[in-house]
N, C-alpha and C positions, 0 to 999 in steps of 0.2 A: 578314474573317474574326473580327473582334471583335463584330458583331451576331452571330453565331452563340454565340460561346463566353462571350457575356453570357446568352441566351438559356438556354443549357446548363448553368449556373455559376446559374441563377432557380431551372431546374426541381429542381436536386443539393441547393439549399440550403434550400426547400419541405421535398424530402424527408427530409433531415434536420433539419430541426426538428419537423415533423411525426412521426417516427421518436424523436426525442429523449424527446417530449413525453410520448406515448402509454407509451411503452416506463419512464421515468421515473414518470407515474402509476401503470402498475400495476403495479410494486414497490413505491408507498407505500400503493396502496389496499389488497393485499393484507397488506402488514405491519401497517398500522391493523388490518384486521379479526384482527388474531392476536392483536395485543397490546393492544386497545382498553383490557383489565379493569388490566392491568398501569397506562396511563396516569392510570387513575381512581383507584389506589393515592394521587395527590395531588390528589382533588376536595377537601382542604380547605383548599388554596391558595385556594380560591373556581373558579367556571367561566372566567374570562378567564382568568387564570393559568394553568390547565390546558390550554388552548385556544392560549395563545402558546407552552407548553413542548412541545407536540405541533410545530407550526409552525418553531419553532427546530430541535424535533426529527429534520423531514427536510429543513428547509434544508440545515443539516449531511450527513447524510449523502446526499444526491443528490450532492455532489462526491466521495462516495466510489463511489457505483453509476455516477456517468457513469464513471470512471477505469475500473472494467470492462466497461460497454458499449458503451465509445468504436469499440470496432474491430467489431460487432456494425451500431450506426445507421451507420456508414457504409457498409457493403456493402448495407443497406436502403435507402438515401439512392438511390444507386446502381441499385438497382433498381428504385424509384419510377420517379427521371426514365428511364432508357430504357426503361421497361414503356410509359412513357406516352406517348414519341416512336416508338415501335416501332408500337401501338397505331394512332396517327395519319399512319403510314406516311412519318413524317420522315425516317427512315434511308435508304432510296429517292431522295428527292429529294434527299435531303446526297448519296449515290452518282452522281446522276445529275450535279450541278453539278459534279463533279470531284475533289470531297472522299471522301478517302480514311475511311473508317469509323474508322480508330487514329487520326485528326486528331481528332477527336471525346472523344476521352478525356483529351486534354490539361488541358482546363478542370477535370476530373472529380479527376486526380490531385494536380493544382497545390490545389486545394481539400484533398484528402484528405488533402495534407506540411500546410496549415495546421492542419485539425481535430486532425490527430495530433499538434501542435507543443502544438496547447492541453490534449490530455489530458496531456502532458509538464508543462507548469505547472502545472497542475493537481496533477500529483503531486509534482512539486519545490517547488512553492510553496505551494500552500492546504491540503491533505490536512496533509505538518507540522506548521501551525499550526492546524489544527481538532482535533489528531491526540489532543488530551485528554478533547476533548467525543466524537469519534469514537467509545471506549470505552466511552460511558457508555449500560446499559442503559436500556428503557423504562419502570422508576419511578423514574428518579434523577432529578432541579434540578439543572441544571449549577450545579460550586461551590459543591456543597452538600453530598458525597458524605462517608462516613465508612465506615471498612474496617481491617481490619490487615495488615500487611504484614510478609512473610518472606525473608529473606536477597536483597535485594536488592542487587545487585553496584555501583560506583561506578568508579570512573576510577586509584583506587587499590586496587582488587582487595580493599577492605574489603567486608563484609558489611550491611547495616542491617536490620534487626527493628525492627516496632514493634505492641505490644497496640492500637493507636488510632491513627487516621489522620486529622483534619481539613482536608479542602480549604479552606473557607472559611478557618480561620485559619493554615492550611499548619502546625501543630502536631502533631509527634510524641508520643506521651504512652510513657511511659517506654522509648523508644528504647536497642536494646544493638547497640551496632557490632564488629564483630567484625574486628579488625585483622590482614591477614595478609603476606605476601610472598614472594614465588614463589621458592623451590630454584635455585640455582644446576646448568645441567646436566640442569634435570628441568622441559621444557615441559609448563604446565599445572597443576603443582604447586607447591602454595604450605605454608606455615607460621604458623600462628597465631603472632602475635608479640603481641597485649592486646585489652584488653576494653573501651569504651568503656561505663557506664551513665550515664543519665540520668533525672530523674523528669521532663524536657521539651524538648524540642528543638524553636524557630523557625526558620523561614528566615529568613535575610540575603541579603538581593540585594545592597548595596552592595558585602557581603564577602564575597561567595561561598562562604556555608557555615552552615553551622547555627549556633546558639546556644542553650546549653545553661545548664540551670538543675539545681541537684545535680551536674553534671556529676562521673562518677570514673572516673580512667584507671588500669588493671592491667595491668602488664606481665606476659606469659607467662615465666618461668624457663627458660629451656630446662638441665638437669643436669648434659650431657658439657660444653656448653661454659660454665656458672658454677656448677660444684658446690660455691661455697665459699658460693654463696647458700641463703637458706631461706625456700620459697617460700610456707611457713604463717606465713611473721611478718610479712610483706612486706605494708603498708600500701597502701592505692587515694592516687596522688595528685590533686589536683582539678584539672578543666579545665573553660572555658566557652563554649570555640567550636571544633569541626570544620569544617575547610574543606576542602571537595569539590566538583568539578562534576556534581554530584547535586543536580538543582533539585526545587525544592518541585512545577513545574512536570510535570519529567521523571516522578515517583516513578507517579499516577495509569497514565501508558503504560505503564510496567517491568512493573507486577504485571501485564500482560497476557501471552496464551503467544505473541501473532501480532504483538504492536506494529510488527515489524521492516520489515513490511510500508506503515505509516502513516509512516517515518521518510525524509526526503530522502535523494539518494545522498551530500552530503556529511557529512548523521549518521551514515552507514551507515560510512563509512568512516574515523571521529573513534570509533565503538562497537567494529570491528575492530581498531583498534589499541590497544583501552583493557587494560592488564593487566589490569583483572578479568574479560576476554571468556570466560565459558565455550569449552573444545573444541568440545562439542556446538552452539553457536552459531555459528562461525564458517563452516560449509560452509552455513548457512541466509543469514547476510550472504553469502558468495557467492552464492547463489544468486540473492539479491535486489537486489546490484548489476548482476548481468548483466544481468537480471529487464528492468532501465532502460535497458539498450541494446536488446533483442531485440523487446520488446516493442512499441514502434512500431513498430520493423521486421516482427514479425509482423502486424501490423494492416494498413499495408500491399502486405505479400506477398499477404496473403487478397484483398483488393481487387483486384491484378492476377490473380491467378488467376478470381476470379468475373463480372470484367468482361467479356475477351474471348467468356466464352459468352451473354453477356447480351446482346449486338452481334449479333442477328440480325435478320434484315430483312423475314420472315415471321413475321406475328401472333399466325399459327396454331401457331406451335413456340414463343412465350415464356413459356406455361408452363413446360414442357418445359425451357426456359431457366432460369426461375426456380427449379425446382424441383433441379437438378444445380448450380447455386449455390447455393442453402442447403446440400447436401449437401458439397459440396469445402469450405467454410466451417466446415461442422460437425466435419471430419475433422478441421482445422488445427485448432481449438478444443480437440480431445479428445488431438490429438498430442502440446500444447502444455500441455495437464494432467498427461496422461502423464507427461510427461518431468519436471515442476515435482513429480510425483510420488516418482520414480527420483530425483531428484536429491540427497536429501539423504541415499540409501540406499548399506550396501556392497557395492558391487557385486565381487567378484575382491581383495577385501581392500582395495580404495581407496574412497574418497567423492570422485566429479568432479564438483561443481555445474557449474561451468564446460562441461563438453561436455554433458551433456545442457542448459543453459539454447540451446547456439545448436543444436542438432540438429532442430528446428523447419526453419529456416533455411534451414539444409543438405538438409531433403527436400522444403520446398516451392518457392525460391526458382525453382532450374533449370524445375520445374514452370510458374511463372509465366511465365521469360522462353519457353519451350515455347508455352504457349498464347498470348501476345500473337504473337507470330512468326507461328502458325500460322491468325492470324485472316483469312476472305475479304472483304478490302475490296473 
């Protein structure tokens, strides 16, 4: 069986590499055709620099596209390998030798499991480390972005704003930091306790915070708690450093609406436990956390649903089998998309991201078991 396993594995891996390269190439070609004018905005850097910028952009984004395409590529590779064996009547020869057709699925399922692990590694290790580059637009040069920041929350529930932030120097110009604290017995309700203003702030990685130039701290007085204090006569206190877990590398990512999909599971858990995380973000964080478990499982389930259909002995029925496998896989993708769409919506007065994330598995896993059990071998 080792010879047969190696043969099936080779066919599957060849189909996988071809399908992956074709689909990534298609994504790159379409994206380059639509955005070549945006890349050309950096033509003043020279042809060589612009070309390197384009290559770097698509190299980085191929990691993100791989995560999105991994499940479909595995199914296409299985179609490629089994269609080739059916066309050459190899499945009939395998059955004539007394080997069950279920046995030929073993190397495909084993390699699919390893490749799904590769997708998980891409999501949990590679994408978070490239997240600051994945959020860049086509006309932006890596590490050279300049933009404003508004109400970026940190681990202390403070809100950081700046009219101008330079990525290259990691400098905030005219920053305003609104200091808050949660009210007792009131979840996700905060009270402003002070404000920090400065001429500029430079990130200091060694100290874990921002070095302030011309920093001034003004404490907000609560008249009910301190009736003797006159807020109009209060003077600003000098401050030269603000400690926070929000680093310079986090700012470009946190300003994007969909940045949570670029974080690792550990980062999602840390963000969920930050006191400054908004209530509206908790449902999306829960969706992303559960998706890190369910997405690899759904990819394997899609393959288990499609494989029994593809294992047909008659070459004339192969086209129908391929069509059915793609339809079932497409149906699974649509159900997953709709469930993630509903996961952050209110139904019957509740938001249940965990339930909706697991619904596709509850629906399609029994189908996969029935499909494999009903195979004619």
